[in-house]
Every structure is written in C-alpha cells, then in structure tokens.
C-alpha positions as CSV (number, residue, x, y, z in Angstrom):
1,X,-9.1,57.2,112.7
2,X,-10.1,59.0,116.2
3,X,-11.2,61.7,115.0
4,X,-12.8,60.8,112.6
5,X,-15.0,58.5,115.1
6,X,-15.0,60.8,118.0
7,X,-16.4,64.0,115.5
8,X,-19.1,61.8,113.1
9,X,-20.4,58.9,114.5
10,X,-19.7,59.0,118.8
11,X,-23.1,60.0,120.7
12,X,-22.9,63.8,121.1
13,X,-21.8,64.2,123.9
14,X,-20.6,68.1,124.6
15,X,-18.9,67.5,127.9
16,X,-16.5,64.7,126.0
17,X,-16.0,67.0,122.7
18,X,-18.4,63.9,120.7
19,X,-20.3,64.1,118.3
20,X,-19.0,67.2,116.6
21,X,-20.1,67.2,113.2
22,X,-22.9,63.9,113.9
23,X,-25.7,65.9,112.8
24,X,-28.3,62.7,113.2
25,X,-27.6,62.2,116.8
26,X,-26.5,58.5,115.8
27,X,-26.3,57.5,119.0
28,X,-24.2,53.6,120.2
29,X,-23.2,53.5,123.4
30,X,-20.9,50.4,122.7
31,X,-18.7,51.9,120.2
32,X,-18.4,55.0,122.0
33,X,-17.2,53.3,124.9
34,X,-15.1,51.2,122.2
35,X,-13.9,55.1,121.8
36,X,-13.6,55.8,125.6
37,X,-11.2,52.7,125.7
38,X,-9.0,53.5,122.7
39,X,-8.6,57.2,123.8
40,X,-7.4,56.7,127.0
41,X,-4.9,53.5,125.4
42,X,-1.3,54.4,125.5
43,X,0.5,51.7,123.6
44,X,0.0,52.2,120.1
45,X,-0.2,49.0,119.2
46,X,-2.9,48.1,121.2
47,X,-5.4,51.5,120.6
48,X,-4.6,50.9,116.9
49,X,-6.6,47.6,117.1
50,X,-9.2,49.1,119.7
51,X,-9.6,51.8,116.7
52,X,-10.3,49.5,114.0
53,X,-12.5,47.6,116.2
54,X,-14.9,50.3,116.2
55,X,-14.4,51.4,112.4
56,X,-15.5,47.9,111.8
57,X,-18.1,48.0,114.0
58,X,-18.8,51.4,112.5
59,X,-18.7,50.3,108.4
60,X,-20.3,47.1,109.4
61,X,-23.4,49.0,110.8
62,X,-23.9,51.1,107.6
63,X,-23.2,54.4,109.9
64,X,-20.7,55.9,107.4
65,X,-19.9,54.8,103.4
66,X,-16.3,55.4,103.5
67,X,-15.7,57.6,100.5
68,X,-11.9,59.0,101.3
69,X,-8.7,56.8,102.2
70,X,-6.1,59.3,103.2
71,X,-2.4,57.9,102.3
72,X,0.5,60.2,104.1
73,X,3.3,59.8,102.0
74,X,7.2,60.5,104.1
75,X,10.0,61.1,102.0
76,X,13.6,60.7,103.7
77,X,16.7,61.5,102.5
78,X,19.4,58.5,101.9
79,X,20.4,57.2,105.0
80,X,17.6,57.8,107.1
81,X,14.9,55.9,108.4
82,X,11.1,56.5,109.8
83,X,8.3,54.0,110.6
84,X,4.6,55.8,110.2
85,X,2.2,55.5,113.2
86,X,-1.3,54.9,112.0
87,X,-2.5,58.1,113.5
88,X,-0.6,59.3,110.8
89,X,1.2,62.1,113.6
90,X,4.7,62.6,112.2
91,X,7.5,62.9,114.6
92,X,11.1,64.4,114.1
93,X,12.3,62.7,117.5
94,X,11.6,59.0,115.7
95,X,13.2,59.3,112.4
96,X,16.3,56.7,112.7
97,X,19.4,55.9,110.9
98,X,18.5,53.7,108.0
99,X,19.4,50.0,108.5
C-alpha cells in the first residue's frame, strides 16, 4: 500500500519521490508523516499497521475512492508453503516445507 499512498496521496515532494501522480496537489502533512514513519519501519507487522492507519485516514477524508482491490494468488507444489506478505512481494527464500 505504500506505493499508491506515496504516488497518489502524498504531498508532491520531488526530492522524496512523493506525489508523482497527485495531480490535485492535495497535501496532508500528518499523512505524509505517517507515510515517512511506515517507509522507515523494517518490521513487517508494524509497517502494515502504520500503512493501514494511513489508508484509513485517506479513505475517511474522502481523498480517494477505492475502486479496485488487488488480490495476489500464489500456487505451491504439494509439500510447500508460503505465507504472503502485505506488500505482495514474493520472496523465494520464504517458501518452506508444509507443516
């Protein structure tokens, strides 16, 4: 979720790469701060919660109207398991034997 927030909703700040497709020049410094914190957070679970809070703020403020929810699908060979990541990255090293 960080990519859409960064591109569509963040205040256009060229040096940070923020707001690249924010054609309305919408600006919310608090949301930008939430995004800064999330992008600097290494822990996946903590980052996911931070991004969820930022998305909630954007949706509650009617900044965007979500029309598309992407669902990523993974298929595994029998005997293998993969726990999907919130950012949808697929990391081969995270495939494990099924329990």
